[in-house]
Structure formats: C-alpha cells, structure tokens
LUMMAR-234221 format. One record per residue: x negated, y negated, z of N, C-alpha, C, O in turn. Coordinates in steps of 0.05 Angstrom, whole numbers, padded with zeros to 5 digits, always signed. Layout:
XYZXYZXYZXYZ...
//
This chain:
-02733-02003+01372-02722-02025+01357-02696-02016+01348-02693-01993+01338-02674-02035+01350-02647-02032+01340-02646-02044+01313-02646-02069+01311-02644-02031+01290-02643-02041+01263-02615-02037+01250-02596-02023+01258-02618-02053+01226-02592-02046+01208-02605-02049+01181-02628-02058+01180-02591-02043+01157-02600-02043+01130-02613-02072+01126-02632-02076+01110-02600-02093+01141-02609-02121+01136-02639-02125+01141-02651-02143+01130-02651-02107+01158-02680-02111+01162-02699-02111+01137-02720-02123+01136-02687-02096+01117-02701-02090+01090-02682-02103+01070-02694-02116+01053-02660-02103+01069-02645-02118+01047-02620-02135+01059-02599-02123+01066-02624-02159+01061-02606-02174+01076-02580-02176+01054-02583-02178+01029-02555-02174+01069-02531-02174+01050-02528-02198+01031-02524-02197+01006-02531-02220+01045-02522-02245+01029-02545-02261+01017-02551-02284+01023-02561-02244+00995-02580-02252+00982-02575-02265+00957-02562-02251+00942-02583-02287+00948-02577-02298+00919-02599-02287+00902-02595-02285+00878-02622-02279+00912-02641-02268+00894-02656-02245+00912-02655-02246+00937-02669-02228+00899-02679-02205+00915-02706-02213+00935-02722-02230+00927-02708-02204+00955-02730-02211+00968-02758-02201+00956-02758-02183+00940-02779-02211+00963-02805-02202+00950-02825-02203+00975-02824-02220+00992-02841-02187+00973-02866-02187+00993-02887-02178+00981-02896-02155+00982-02901-02202+00965-02920-02192+00946-02952-02184+00959-02971-02175+00947-02949-02189+00982-02977-02179+00994-02975-02159+01017-02995-02150+01029-02952-02152+01023-02949-02129+01042-02961-02102+01034-02956-02090+01013-02976-02094+01052-02989-02067+01050-02979-02043+01067-02977-02020+01059-02972-02051+01089-02964-02029+01112-02937-02040+01123-02933-02064+01126-02919-02024+01128-02893-02029+01134-02882-02008+01157-02871-01988+01146-02883-02007+01180-02876-01985+01198-02855-01994+01219-02857-02014+01233-02833-01974+01218-02812-01982+01237-02805-01958+01251-02804-01937+01238-02799-01957+01279-02786-01937+01295-02764-01951+01304-02764-01973+01316-02739-01934+01298-02714-01946+01306-02700-01929+01327-02704-01905+01329-02683-01944+01341-02665-01930+01360-02642-01916+01347-02636-01922+01324-02630-01898+01360-02606-01881+01348-02581-01897+01344-02563-01887+01330-02580-01920+01355-02555-01938+01350-02563-01964+01334-02584-01976+01334-02541-01970+01319-02540-01993+01303-02532-02017+01322-02523-02015+01345-02538-02043+01308-02535-02067+01325-02505-02072+01334-02500-02089+01351-02486-02057+01323-02457-02059+01330-02447-02034+01350-02424-02029+01355-02471-02020+01360-02466-02001+01380-02461-01975+01368-02461-01956+01384-02455-01970+01344-02448-01943+01333-02472-01927+01329-02494-01937+01332-02469-01902+01323-02493-01882+01323-02502-01879+01294-02486-01877+01276-02527-01878+01291-02539-01866+01265-02540-01836+01261-02546-01825+01240-02532-01823+01283-02534-01793+01283-02509-01784+01300-02498-01799+01317-02501-01755+01293-02480-01746+01305-02492-01725+01327-02516-01720+01326-02477-01715+01344-02484-01697+01366-02483-01666+01356-02465-01657+01342-02502-01655+01366-02503-01624+01363-02514-01612+01390-02530-01625+01404-02505-01590+01395-02511-01574+01418-02534-01555+01416-02534-01539+01397-02552-01555+01433-02575-01539+01431-02563-01508+01437-02545-01503+01452-02577-01490+01422-02570-01463+01429-02575-01453+01459-02595-01460+01470-02560-01439+01470-02565-01429+01497-02585-01408+01496-02585-01389+01480-02604-01413+01514-02630-01396+01513-02625-01369+01518-02639-01352+01506-02605-01362+01534-02598-01336+01542-02584-01318+01521-02592-01295+01516-02562-01329+01509-02548-01314+01490-02548-01323+01462-02537-01309+01444-02561-01350+01457-02562-01360+01429-02531-01368+01420-02527-01374+01397-02512-01369+01437-02486-01377+01426-02483-01406+01425-02465-01416+01411-02499-01421+01439-02495-01451+01434-02474-01462+01451-02471-01487+01451-02458-01446+01465-02438-01456+01483-02453-01467+01510-02470-01456+01523-02439-01494+01514-02449-01509+01536-02426-01526+01552-02409-01539+01540-02428-01525+01577-02408-01544+01588-02416-01569+01597-02400-01584+01609-02443-01576+01592-02454-01598+01603-02464-01616+01581-02482-01612+01566-02446-01641+01583-02448-01661+01560-02478-01672+01556-02486-01679+01533-02491-01672+01576-02513-01681+01580-02538-01664+01560-02560-01673+01553-02526-01638+01554-02547-01625+01538-02540-01632+01507-02553-01620+01490-02524-01647+01502-02515-01656+01472-02536-01674+01462-02542-01692+01477-02551-01670+01436-02567-01687+01429-02561-01693+01402-02551-01678+01386-02568-01720+01397-02555-01732+01369-02580-01726+01353-02601-01738+01358-02578-01709+01332-02600-01704+01315-02588-01696+01284-02601-01686+01266-02567-01700+01283-02552-01698+01255-02544-01724+01241-02524-01736+01247-02561-01732+01220-02557-01760+01208-02526-01766+01199-02514-01749+01187-02518-01786+01204-02490-01793+01193-02495-01804+01169-02510-01823+01167-02480-01792+01147-02489-01797+01120-02486-01826+01111-02505-01837+01100-02462-01839+01116-02456-01868+01106-02481-01885+01122-02494-01901+01109-02486-01882+01147-02500-01900+01161-02532-01897+01152-02548-01916+01147-02538-01869+01151-02568-01869+01145-02574-01876+01114-02592-01890+01105-02556-01864+01099-02557-01871+01069-02563-01901+01063-02581-01908+01048-02546-01917+01077-02545-01947+01072-02572-01957+01081-02584-01975+01069-02582-01943+01106-02610-01957+01117-02633-01944+01097-02654-01958+01094-02631-01923+01085-02653-01912+01066-02648-01925+01041-02668-01927+01027-02625-01934+01031-02624-01949+01009-02636-01975+01007-02650-01982+00988-02630-01990+01030-02640-02015+01033-02674-02012+01034-02688-02028+01022-02682-01993+01047-02711-01990+01054-02721-01983+01023-02742-01994+01016-02711-01968+01008-02720-01961+00977-02720-01987+00961-02740-01995+00948-02697-02002+00962-02693-02029+00947-02718-02046+00956-02733-02057+00940-02721-02047+00983-02746-02065+00990-02773-02054+00983-02790-02071+00978-02779-02028+00982-02803-02020+00972-02807-02026+00948-02831-02029+00940-02786-02028+00928-02790-02036+00900-02801-02067+00898-02813-02076+00878-02796-02082+00921-02802-02110+00920-02830-02115+00936-02836-02137+00945-02848-02092+00939-02872-02094+00955-02891-02080+00932-02895-02056+00931-02901-02096+00915-02919-02085+00893-02947-02079+00904-02962-02066+00889-02956-02087+00930-02984-02074+00940-02974-02053+00960-02992-02039+00971-02953-02048+00967-02949-02029+00987-02966-01999+00985-02963-01982+00967-02981-01998+01007-02994-01973+01010-02985-01949+01030-02992-01926+01028-02970-01961+01049-02957-01943+01070-02935-01953+01079-02934-01977+01084-02912-01936+01082-02887-01947+01097-02877-01924+01110-02881-01902+01100-02864-01925+01132-02853-01906+01150-02828-01920+01164-02828-01943+01172-02808-01902+01164-02783-01907+01180-02781-01883+01196-02780-01861+01185-02781-01883+01221-02776-01861+01241-02757-01866+01264-02757-01887+01277-02741-01846+01270-02724-01850+01289-02735-01846+01316-02754-01829+01316-02730-01857+01340-02740-01853+01365-02736-01825+01371-02714-01815+01369-02756-01810+01379-02756-01784+01385-02769-01765+01364-02776-01742+01369-02772-01776+01340-02786-01766+01320-02772-01745+01298-02783-01735+01279-02746-01742+01305-02731-01723+01287-02728-01727+01257-02728-01709+01240-02725-01755+01253-02717-01764+01229-02742-01785+01220-02746-01806+01232-02757-01776+01197-02780-01795+01192-02783-01794+01164-02781-01772+01152-02789-01818+01149-02791-01822+01123-02817-01833+01119-02824-01852+01133-02835-01824+01101-02862-01836+01097-02867-01839+01065-02863-01821+01049-02875-01860+01061-02883-01866+01032-02914-01873+01034-02924-01889+01050-02928-01860+01015-02956-01866+01009-02960-01871+00981-02949-01857+00964-02979-01894+00975-02983-01903+00950-03002-01880+00939-03015-01866+00954-03005-01877+00909-03025-01862+00899-03054-01873+00910-03059-01897+00912-03069-01852+00916-03099-01857+00925-03097-01860+00956-03118-01859+00969-03076-01863+00968-03076-01865+00998-03074-01838+01008-03055-01823+01003-03096-01832+01023-03092-01805+01038-03076-01799+01060-03078-01814+01080-03061-01779+01061-03035-01777+01081-03051-01767+01107-03044-01777+01128-03071-01747+01107-03082-01731+01126-03090-01707+01122-03093-01700+01099-03094-01691+01141-03105-01664+01137-03088-01641+01124-03098-01620+01115-03060-01648+01125-03041-01630+01111-03035-01634+01086-03018-01619+01076-03045-01652+01071-03040-01661+01044-03049-01639+01024-03071-01628+01027-03034-01633+01006-03041-01612+00984-03055-01625+00965-03052-01649+00960-03076-01606+00952-03093-01618+00935-03083-01629+00910-03067-01615+00898-03089-01650+00902-03078-01664+00882-03057-01685+00886-03052-01703+00870-03043-01680+00912-03018-01699+00918-03030-01729+00921-03015-01747+00914-03052-01733+00929-03057-01762+00934-03062-01777+00906-03067-01802+00908-03062-01768+00886-03063-01777+00860-03039-01793+00855-03042-01815+00843-03013-01785+00862-02987-01796+00856-02979-01810+00885-02989-01807+00907-02957-01826+00877-02941-01836+00903-02926-01817+00914-02912-01803+00900-02927-01815+00939-02910-01794+00951-02887-01803+00974-02891-01821+00990-02865-01791+00974-02847-01799+00995-02840-01770+01008-02832-01751+00996-02845-01771+01034-02844-01746+01054-02818-01750+01070-02814-01770+01083-02800-01731+01069-02777-01732+01083-02776-01716+01102-02773-01692+01096-02778-01722+01129-02773-01701+01154-02747-01707+01159-02741-01730+01165-02729-01688+01156-02698-01693+01158-02686-01666+01166-02662-01666+01171-02698-01643+01169-02687-01622+01175-02671-01614+01151-02680-01617+01129-02648-01604+01155-02635-01594+01130-02618-01616+01118-02607-01612+01096-02615-01637+01130-02599-01659+01117-02612-01672+01092-02636-01674+01090-02597-01680+01076-02608-01689+01047-02600-01719+01045-02577-01724+01054-02614-01739+01035-02606-01765+01029-02592-01764+01002-02595-01745+00987-02575-01788+00996-02562-01786+00974-02581-01786+00948-02603-01795+00950-02572-01778+00927-02585-01782+00901-02590-01807+00892-02607-01812+00874-02572-01827+00904-02580-01854+00897-02602-01863+00911-02618-01877+00897-02607-01860+00935-02632-01866+00952-02658-01854+00934-02676-01870+00928-02658-01831+00928-02679-01816+00913-02685-01831+00886-02708-01837+00878-02663-01837+00873-02668-01847+00847-02678-01879+00849-02692-01888+00831-02671-01895+00870-02681-01920+00869-02712-01917+00877-02729-01930+00866-02717-01899+00895-02750-01895+00903-02764-01888+00875-02783-01901+00868-02754-01868+00857-02764-01858+00834-02768-01883+00814-02789-01887+00802-02747-01899+00810-02750-01922+00793-02771-01943+00802-02784-01957+00785-02774-01945+00823-02793-01967+00838-02822-01955+00839-02842-01970+00838-02824-01930+00840-02855-01919+00844-02858-01897+00823-02851-01874+00827-02868-01905+00803-02871-01886+00776-02888-01863+00787-02908-01866+00801-02876-01837+00778-02892-01812+00782-02888-01803+00811-02903-01787+00821-02870-01813+00825-02864-01808+00854-02858-01779+00861-02838-01770+00851-02872-01764+00876-02873-01738+00887-02851-01741+00914-02856-01756+00933-02829-01726+00912-02811-01727+00936-02816-01697+00949-02818-01678+00934-02819-01694+00976-02826-01677+00989-02807-01672+01015-02810-01688+01033-02790-01652+01019-02773-01651+01042-02789-01633+01064-02797-01611+01056-02792-01640+01085-02807-01624+01104-02786-01623+01130-02773-01642+01138-02787-01597+01140-02768-01596+01162-02781-01605+01186-02803-01595+01189-02775-01621+01204-02790-01633+01228-02787-01611+01249-02773-01591+01245-02801-01617+01273-02798-01597+01296-02792-01610+01319-02793-01599+01341-02785-01637+01317-02778-01654+01341-02747-01656+01340-02734-01650+01320-02736-01666+01365-02709-01671+01369-02705-01702+01377-02722-01715+01389-02683-01711+01368-02679-01741+01378-02670-01738+01406-02660-01716+01414-02673-01761+01422-02669-01763+01447-02640-01776+01445-02629-01784+01424-02630-01779+01469-02602-01791+01477-02607-01822+01478-02629-01831+01481-02586-01837+01474-02589-01866+01477-02595-01875+01507-02597-01899+01512
//
C-alpha cells in the first residue's frame, strides 16, 4: 500500500479525528510516498568477499535507511492518531520487506514468546528500525497519549526491497 501521513492525520482537519471503537490497526506500506518520492535512502550491501561495500552494480543498492523528514512525519501522524483511539489494543506500521516496523501493544495485550516478564502490564511501543532513531517529538506524542508507555528499540534483521 502506498501511504502518506494523511492516512492517520489528514492535513485539513477542523477537529481531530476520533476512532472510538478501533481496537486493531495494521498497515504495511511501500517504500514510496504517493508523490513518488522515497521514504528511505539507499545503502549498498557490503561485498561478501572483502567487506569493502564497493559495488558497481546499481541493482545491489537497497533502500533501508529512513529519510528523517518523511518517516518522522508519518510516525508523528501515527502517534497523533493513536491518541484518538481509546480502545486501541494493537497497532502496526511496517515497511514492505520488514526492515522498518513500529508496533504498539496496549497494557495487558500479550506480544508473543519474546516478551520480557512484566512488560505486558504496560503499554509498549517496539521500534524495529536498526540504528535510526525517530524524533523526540514522535516519542513524546506517544508518551503523552499512552500513560506509562515502555519504548523499546530493537534492531531488525530484514532488509527493505527495491521499488
């Protein structure tokens, strides 16, 4: 799916949206925005032989580094929308290919076999983004809307695919 921040928070709103009964919201998005620009910039894989990363083949380039302005605006819209979802239990935003993944779980919602003891008692935001960090504003909006929020950054093992 090709998305923009408008999916979560339309630009020309006179009042904030509200989703009073929404419990689950899951989106997997393509690496491009509706205007054709990228959400990620290119990096080249390391050469398996010498580790130099030098490659003359442009097809080996992989877009896996989030473009700050594009991704932060998307994440900020997501956080604002989550604040308007009082019954939200589980929300995900994932890039096609799985390199970039944001997952929210409400307090009491079990995440799976790799949850740490005691984590399920709190609302949690898991950020699978490699070494990239979202803006402080994004994290602050999440914390303001979900009291006691636990934020965990987890390094993913997937790579984004090309368009």
